[in-house]
C-alpha positions in Angstrom: 0.0 0.0 0.0 1.1 3.6 -0.4 2.3 5.5 2.6 -0.6 7.2 4.6 -0.7 8.9 7.9 -3.0 7.6 10.6 -4.9 10.9 10.5 -5.4 10.4 6.7 -6.7 6.9 7.2 -9.2 8.1 9.8 -10.4 10.9 7.6 -10.8 8.7 4.5 -12.7 6.0 6.5 -14.8 8.4 8.6 -13.3 6.8 11.7 -12.2 7.9 15.1 -8.4 7.7 15.6 -7.2 6.5 18.9 -3.5 6.4 19.1 -1.4 4.3 21.5 2.1 4.4 22.8 4.4 6.8 20.9 2.1 6.9 17.8 0.7 10.3 16.7 -1.8 11.3 14.0 1.1 12.0 11.7 2.7 8.5 12.1 2.9 6.8 8.7 1.9 3.3 7.7 2.5 1.6 4.3 2.2 -2.1 5.1 -0.3 -4.5 3.6 -3.9 -4.6 4.8 -5.3 -8.0 5.9 -8.5 -9.4 7.4 -6.7 -12.6 8.4 -4.4 -12.1 11.4 -2.3 -15.1 10.3 -1.3 -13.2 7.1 -0.2 -10.0 8.9 3.4 -8.9 8.2 5.4 -6.3 10.2 4.1 -2.8 9.6 0.7 -4.0 8.4 -2.9 -3.0 9.0 -5.4 -5.4 10.5 -9.0 -5.0 9.5 -11.0 -6.6 12.3 -14.0 -7.7 10.2 -16.9 -9.3 12.0 -17.8 -12.6 10.3 -20.5 -15.2 10.3 -18.5 -17.7 12.3 -16.0 -15.5 14.2 -15.2 -11.9 14.9 -12.0 -10.3 13.8 -11.9 -8.1 17.0 -10.9 -11.3 18.9 -7.7 -11.4 16.9 -6.4 -7.8 17.2 -3.9 -9.0 19.8 -2.7 -11.8 17.5 -2.3 -9.3 14.7 -0.3 -7.0 16.9 2.0 -9.9 17.9 2.6 -10.6 14.2 3.6 -7.0 13.6 0.4 -5.0 12.8 0.8 -1.4 13.8 -2.8 -0.3 13.2 -6.2 -1.9 13.5 -9.5 -0.9 11.8 -12.2 -1.8 14.3 -15.9 -1.3 14.8 -15.5 -0.9 18.5 -12.3 -0.2 20.5 -10.4 -3.2 21.8 -8.6 -3.1 25.1 -5.2 -3.6 23.7 -2.3 -0.9 23.6 -2.4 -0.6 19.9 -3.4 2.4 17.6 -7.0 1.8 16.3 -9.4 3.6 14.0 -12.9 3.0 15.1 -15.2 3.0 12.0 -18.9 2.4 11.4 -18.2 -0.6 9.2 -14.8 -2.4 8.6 -16.0 -3.6 5.2 -17.1 -0.1 4.3 -13.8 1.3 5.5 -11.9 -1.1 3.3 -13.8 0.2 0.3 -13.3 3.8 1.2 -9.6 3.2 1.7 -9.2 1.3 -1.6 -11.0 4.1 -3.5 -8.6 6.7 -2.0 -5.4 4.7 -2.6 -6.2 3.9 -6.2 -7.2 7.5 -6.9 -4.0 8.7 -5.3 -1.8 6.4 -7.4 -3.6 7.5 -10.5 -2.9 11.1 -9.8 0.8 10.6 -9.3 1.6 7.6 -11.5 0.8 5.7 -14.7 -1.8 3.2 -13.4 -4.2 1.4 -15.8 -7.1 -0.5 -14.2 -8.6 -3.6 -15.8 -11.9 -5.0 -14.5 -13.2 -8.5 -15.3 -16.6 -10.1 -14.8 -18.7 -12.9 -16.2 -20.7 -15.9 -15.0 -17.7 -18.1 -15.7 -14.0 -17.7 -16.4 -13.2 -14.6 -14.3 -10.4 -16.1 -12.2 -8.7 -17.8 -15.2 -8.9 -14.7 -17.3 -7.5 -12.4 -14.7 -4.6 -14.8 -14.2 -3.9 -14.8 -18.0 -4.1 -11.0 -18.2 -1.7 -10.7 -15.3 0.7 -13.2 -16.9 0.9 -11.0 -20.0 1.0 -7.6 -18.3 3.5 -8.4 -15.5 6.3 -8.5 -18.1 5.3 -5.0 -19.1 5.5 -3.5 -15.6 4.5 -3.9 -12.0 1.2 -5.6 -11.9 -1.2 -6.3 -9.0 -3.9 -8.9 -9.4 -6.1 -10.9 -7.0 -5.1 -13.9 -5.0 -7.4 -16.9 -5.7 -10.9 -15.5 -6.2 -10.6 -12.2 -4.3 -13.6 -10.7 -6.1 -16.2 -9.7 -3.4 -16.8 -6.8 -1.1 -13.7 -7.8 1.0 -11.4 -9.4 -1.5 -11.6 -6.8 -4.2 -10.7 -3.9 -1.9 -7.8 -5.9 -0.4 -6.4 -6.4 -3.9 -6.8 -2.7 -4.7 -5.0 -1.8 -1.5 -1.8 -3.6 -2.7 -1.1 -1.0 -5.3 1.9 1.4 -4.9 3.1 4.5 -6.8 5.2 2.2 -9.0 2.2 -0.1 -10.0 1.5 0.1 -13.7 -1.4 -2.3 -13.9 -4.2 -3.2 -11.5 -6.3 -6.2 -12.6 -9.6 -6.6 -10.7 -12.0 -9.5 -10.7 -15.6 -8.6 -9.9 -18.0 -11.2 -8.7 -21.5 -10.8 -7.4 -24.4 -12.8 -6.1 -26.9 -9.9 -6.2 -27.6 -6.8 -8.2 -25.6 -3.7 -7.4 -22.5 -5.5 -6.1 -20.4 -5.1 -9.3 -21.4 -1.5 -9.6 -20.2 -0.8 -6.0 -16.9 -2.6 -6.5 -16.1 -1.3 -10.0 -17.1 2.1 -8.8 -14.2 2.1 -6.4 -11.7 2.2 -9.4 -13.7 3.2 -12.5 -11.7 0.8 -14.8 -9.9 1.9 -17.9 -10.8 -1.5 -19.5 -13.8 -3.6 -18.6 -14.1 -7.3 -19.7 -17.4 -9.1 -19.8 -16.8 -12.8 -20.5 -20.2 -14.4 -20.7 -23.6 -14.4 -19.0 -25.0 -17.7 -17.8 -27.0 -19.2 -14.9 -24.2 -19.0 -12.3 -25.8 -17.3 -9.2 -29.0 -16.8 -11.1 -30.9 -17.7 -7.9 -29.5 -14.7 -6.2 -30.0 -12.4 -9.1 -33.6 -13.4 -9.6 -33.3 -14.7 -13.2 -31.2 -14.5 -16.3 -32.4 -10.9 -17.3 -31.3 -9.7 -13.9 -28.0 -11.5 -14.3 -27.5 -9.6 -17.6 -28.2 -6.3 -15.9 -25.8 -7.1 -13.1 -22.9 -8.0 -15.4 -23.5 -4.9 -17.5 -22.8 -2.8 -14.4 -19.1 -3.2 -15.2 -19.7 -1.6 -18.6 -21.5 1.3 -16.9 -18.5 1.8 -14.6 -15.8 2.1 -17.3 -14.5 5.6 -17.5 -15.4 7.6 -20.6 -12.9 7.1 -23.3 -12.1 3.6 -21.9 -12.5 0.3 -23.5 -15.1 -2.5 -23.2 -13.8 -6.0 -24.1 -16.9 -8.0 -25.0 -17.6 -11.5 -26.0 -19.0 -11.5 -29.6 -20.2 -15.1 -29.3 -22.6 -14.4 -26.4 -25.7 -12.5 -27.5 -26.3 -11.3 -23.9 -22.9 -9.8 -23.7 -23.0 -8.4 -27.2 -26.1 -6.5 -26.2 -24.0 -4.5 -23.8 -22.5 -2.6 -26.7 -25.3 -0.1 -26.6 -24.3 0.9 -23.1 -20.7 1.3 -24.2 -21.7 3.4 -27.2 -23.8 5.6 -25.0 -20.9 6.2 -22.6 -18.4 7.0 -25.3 -16.5 3.7 -24.6 -14.6 1.9 -27.3 -15.4 -1.7 -27.9 -13.0 -4.5 -28.6 -14.7 -7.8 -29.6 -13.3 -11.3 -29.0 -14.7 -14.6 -30.1 -14.8 -17.3 -32.8 -16.7 -15.4 -35.4 -15.1 -13.6 -38.4 -16.2 -10.2 -37.1 -14.3 -10.4 -33.8 -11.3 -8.1 -33.4 -9.5 -10.9 -31.6 -10.5 -14.3 -33.1 -9.7 -18.0 -32.6 -9.8 -20.5 -35.4 -9.3 -24.2 -35.5 -9.7 -24.8 -31.7 -8.5 -28.3 -30.7 -8.5 -29.9 -27.3 -6.2 -32.9 -26.4 -4.9 -34.3 -23.2 -1.8 -32.1 -23.6 -3.8 -28.8 -23.7 -5.8 -26.5 -26.0 -4.6 -25.2 -29.3 -5.9 -22.6 -31.8 -4.9 -19.9 -34.3 -5.3 -16.4 -32.9 -5.8 -13.4 -35.1 -5.6 -9.8 -33.9 -4.7 -6.5 -35.7 -4.2 -8.3 -39.0 -1.7 -10.7 -37.5 -2.2 -14.5 -36.9 -0.2 -16.7 -34.6 -0.6 -20.3 -33.3 -1.4 -20.5 -29.6 -0.6 -23.7 -27.7 -2.1 -23.5 -24.2 -1.1 -26.1 -21.7 -4.4 -25.8 -19.9 -7.3 -28.2 -20.7 -10.6 -27.1 -22.2 -12.0 -25.4 -25.2 -13.5 -22.7 -23.0 -10.0 -21.6 -22.0 -9.5 -20.4 -25.6 -12.1 -17.7 -25.0 -10.4 -16.7 -21.8 -7.1 -16.4 -23.7 -8.8 -14.3 -26.4 -10.1 -11.9 -23.8 -6.7 -11.6 -22.2 -5.1 -11.0 -25.6 -7.7 -8.4 -26.4 -6.8 -6.5 -23.2 -3.1 -6.7 -23.7 -3.1 -5.8 -27.4 -5.3 -2.8 -26.6 -2.5 -1.7 -24.2 0.2 -2.1 -26.8 1.5 -5.6 -26.3 2.2 -7.4 -29.5 0.3 -10.6 -30.3 3.5 -12.6 -30.4 4.5 -11.5 -26.9 1.0 -12.4 -25.7 1.2 -15.8 -27.2 4.7 -16.5 -25.8 3.7 -15.5 -22.3 0.4 -17.4 -22.3 2.2 -20.6 -23.5 4.2 -20.6 -20.2 1.0 -21.0 -18.1 0.7 -24.5 -16.8 -2.3 -24.1 -14.5 -5.1 -21.6 -14.8 -5.8 -21.8 -11.0 -5.9 -24.5 -8.4 -9.1 -26.7 -8.6 -9.8 -25.4 -12.1 -9.2 -28.1 -14.7 -6.2 -29.0 -12.6 -4.4 -32.2 -13.8 -3.5 -34.6 -11.0 -2.5 -38.2 -10.9 -0.4 -39.7 -13.7 -0.9 -40.8 -17.3 -2.0 -44.1 -15.9 -5.0 -42.6 -14.1 -5.5 -38.9 -14.9 -7.6 -36.9 -12.5 -8.9 -33.5 -13.6 -9.9 -31.5 -10.5 -12.4 -28.8 -11.5 -14.4 -28.6 -8.4 -13.9 -25.0 -7.2 -17.0 -23.6 -8.9 -19.7 -25.0 -11.1 -22.6 -23.7 -13.2 -24.6 -25.2 -16.1 -22.2 -23.7 -18.6 -18.9 -24.7 -16.9 -20.3 -28.2 -16.1 -21.1 -28.7 -19.8 -17.7 -27.4 -20.9 -15.9 -29.7 -18.4 -17.8 -32.8 -19.5 -17.2 -32.0 -23.2 -13.5 -31.6 -22.4 -13.4 -35.0 -20.7 -14.9 -36.6 -23.7 -12.5 -34.8 -26.1 -9.3 -35.8 -24.2 -10.1 -39.4 -23.8 -8.5 -41.6 -26.4 -9.0 -45.2 -27.6 -8.7 -47.8 -24.8 -9.3 -45.1 -22.2 -12.4 -44.7 -20.0 -14.3 -41.6 -19.1 -15.3 -41.2 -15.5 -17.3 -38.1 -14.3 -17.5 -37.5 -10.6 -20.2 -34.8 -10.2 -21.6 -32.8 -7.3 -24.2 -30.1 -7.0 -24.3 -26.7 -8.6 -25.1 -24.0 -6.1 -27.1 -20.8 -6.3 -29.4 -21.7 -9.2 -32.6 -21.0 -7.4 -35.7 -22.0 -9.4 -33.5 -23.4 -12.2 -31.7 -26.0 -10.0 -33.9 -29.0 -10.8 -34.0 -28.6 -14.5 -30.3 -27.7 -14.8 -29.2 -30.7 -12.7 -31.4 -32.9 -15.0 -29.7 -31.4 -18.1 -26.2 -32.3 -16.7 -27.3 -35.9 -16.2 -28.7 -36.0 -19.7 -25.5 -34.5 -21.2 -23.3 -37.0 -19.4 -25.2 -39.8 -21.0 -25.3 -38.3 -24.5 -21.5 -37.7 -24.4 -21.1 -41.4 -23.7 -19.4 -40.9 -20.3 -18.8 -44.5 -19.2 -18.9 -44.0 -15.4 -21.1 -41.3 -13.9 -20.5 -41.0 -10.2 -22.9 -38.6 -8.4 -22.0 -37.3 -4.9 -24.4 -35.6 -2.5 -28.1 -35.5 -2.0 -28.4 -32.1 -3.7 -27.0 -33.6 -6.9 -29.2 -36.7 -6.9 -31.3 -35.5 -9.8 -28.2 -35.9 -12.1 -28.2 -39.6 -11.1 -31.9 -40.1 -11.6 -31.8 -38.4 -15.0 -28.8 -40.5 -16.1 -30.7 -43.7 -15.1 -33.8 -42.4 -17.0 -31.6 -41.9 -20.1 -30.4 -45.5 -20.0 -27.4 -45.6 -17.7 -29.0 -48.2 -15.5 -26.6 -51.0 -15.7 -23.9 -49.7 -13.3 -22.8 -46.9 -15.5 -24.3 -44.3 -13.1 -23.9 -44.6 -9.3 -24.9 -42.4 -6.4 -23.2 -41.8 -3.1 -24.5 -39.6 -0.3 -21.1 -38.3 0.7 -17.5 -37.8 -0.4 -16.0 -40.6 1.8 -18.3 -43.2 0.3 -17.5 -42.0 -3.2 -13.8 -42.1 -2.5 -13.9 -45.7 -1.3 -15.8 -46.7 -4.4 -13.4 -44.9 -6.8 -10.4 -46.3 -5.1 -11.5 -49.7 -6.1 -13.2 -48.8 -9.4 -10.6 -46.8 -11.2 -8.2 -48.6 -13.5 -5.4 -47.9 -15.9 -6.4 -45.6 -18.7 -9.2 -43.8 -16.8 -9.6 -40.1 -17.4 -11.5 -38.8 -14.4 -13.3 -35.4 -14.1 -14.2 -34.1 -10.6 -16.7 -31.3 -10.9 -19.0 -29.4 -8.5 -19.6 -26.1 -6.8 -17.3 -25.2 -4.0 -20.0 -25.9 -1.4 -20.2 -29.6 -2.4 -16.6 -30.1 -1.3 -15.6 -32.3 -4.2 -12.4 -30.4 -4.7 -10.9 -32.2 -1.7 -12.1 -35.5 -3.1 -10.2 -34.6 -6.3 -7.1 -33.9 -4.2 -7.4 -37.2 -2.4 -7.8 -39.1 -5.7 -4.8 -37.2 -7.2 -2.6 -38.3 -4.2 -3.9 -41.9 -4.4 -3.1 -42.3 -8.1 0.1 -40.3 -8.3 
């Protein structure tokens, strides 16, 4: 973070400064800001956020022991440590992030890239960061830091030497992207696709479209919207961009896209295609699995070429990426039994893409095994969408369909109804039972997809299988 006085932090956050020891209002802090006391480094700021399961105020002393010099709190804590008492710690993080980014923009050469979409946000921000970090100091989110806490924490890592800030904006309800993107008013906003992920929280697909379009509304005039030409819902956001005086860069598979992919192929070694941008074409050989990653790469290339990076440099840097993110199409095990752990998030679109990838990468003499759990936050769409996944697994010819958890049972029932009734489809109520079955069932040549939403916990099952067959 940039250097700020205690008085400035109190003013920006609307808080009451209470100094301790030799500290004064003019004392300066420039360490990182954390909400987890275990991550505090000497000279840092601890944000004592109240949570659903615990309260950060209980860990102010631990943070101080680890080197924190200042705490943001909602009520004073009886510890000899300088504190800023604020109405809301989460609100204070947002206020502080807005101030820090604005200050860096005034004095430096900072470009802000914002990314949203129902699927692919985390992968795309990692790909964008991989390209841009060779151009200059780049800050991007750890894991999926894309909510009202994680996004400001990322923003607060910028310094006066930061050249690029890459933000990931997620949301489970209308207005959240507007609030987060409004903290930084991105120079470039990327909308990847609109699907049914979190549709239950938004109240339907139309509301989801409106929520994702909040990023386009937040782009600063004269900025750039990077839009998916292959998704009609995203393409419709071009009207908003035009009305705001925002340039549009299209990415996709169609001939009209500014950044285009042709001849996309998926194998067990990765994903390949020919990429065209600015009148130049180059082959791209990604080491990550899945046709959908080609679209993520196109979006990243669209951002980088808009910022002056050559297509060839983009390709060379993307080809060094071995893993998009942990638990996202992550290869585990060995060539004997290959486990693909993609169980961090799941939506109807990403579930379909992962199943199709499993079918594509499985060769002669090998067997497809899909270990599937529930998709969360689908609301009224949940039953129908789980049915569709069961149907798709059968139509793709997946040879073993292993359904885990009562919330995913409809996938099993649909697979049975579609003809997988002779042992091809099995159901287990919990992860441990599924693991015991798979330990005995898997054999040489199996290609195993583990896919579910985070809440279903199958990512840990994927890890266990990876260890067992390594």
